[in-house]
C-alpha positions in Angstrom: 18.7 -103.5 4.3 17.8 -100.7 6.5 18.7 -99.8 10.3 17.0 -101.2 12.3 16.4 -104.1 10.6 20.2 -105.4 10.5 19.9 -105.6 14.2 16.8 -107.4 14.6 19.8 -109.6 12.9 21.9 -109.1 14.7 19.5 -110.0 17.7 18.2 -113.3 16.2 21.5 -114.5 15.5 22.1 -114.1 19.4 18.9 -115.7 20.5 19.6 -118.9 18.4 23.6 -118.7 18.6 22.9 -118.7 23.0 22.2 -122.1 23.6 25.1 -123.1 21.8 27.8 -120.4 23.0 27.9 -120.6 27.1 29.4 -117.5 26.8 26.0 -115.7 24.8 23.6 -118.0 26.8 25.2 -116.1 29.7 24.3 -113.0 28.6 21.0 -112.9 26.1 19.5 -111.2 27.1 21.1 -107.9 28.0 23.1 -108.8 25.0 19.5 -108.4 22.8 18.2 -105.5 25.2 21.3 -103.6 24.3 21.4 -104.3 20.6 17.4 -103.4 20.4 18.2 -100.1 22.3 21.2 -99.2 20.2 19.0 -100.0 17.1 15.7 -98.0 18.3 17.7 -95.0 18.7 20.3 -95.0 15.6 16.9 -95.5 13.9 15.5 -92.4 15.2 18.2 -90.2 14.5 18.7 -91.5 11.0 15.3 -91.0 10.2 15.9 -87.1 10.4 13.5 -86.9 13.7 16.1 -84.9 14.8 18.2 -85.4 18.1 16.1 -83.7 20.4 13.0 -85.4 19.4 14.4 -89.0 19.6 15.3 -88.2 22.9 12.5 -86.7 23.7 10.6 -89.7 22.4 12.9 -92.0 24.5 12.7 -90.1 28.2 8.8 -90.1 27.5 8.7 -94.0 26.3 10.5 -94.4 30.2 8.2 -92.3 32.2 11.4 -89.9 32.9 9.9 -86.4 32.5 12.2 -85.3 35.2 10.7 -87.9 37.5 11.3 -91.6 37.7 7.7 -91.6 38.3 5.5 -93.0 35.2 2.8 -90.5 37.0 2.3 -87.2 36.4 2.9 -85.1 39.5 -0.7 -83.2 37.9 -2.3 -86.1 38.7 -2.8 -87.3 35.6 -1.4 -91.1 34.1 1.1 -92.1 32.0 0.0 -92.0 28.2 1.2 -95.8 28.7 -1.1 -96.5 31.3 -4.8 -95.9 29.4 
């Protein structure tokens, strides 16, 4: 089983146990988000892409290229909005 697949299983466990465990029910969405983030970043690091490449991709997806705005200061739109 690969690293990301293990985190997908953890996410399914959280989602399926949420209705039965009140503590998990209250925090299921943030827990799933954190698990997905850790699984994705971890898979990127393990893939051998290199730390700089993984962090550049992470920052690019969030639109954090120096500003918090997804719009490029030169007037072109962010690649996700095409």
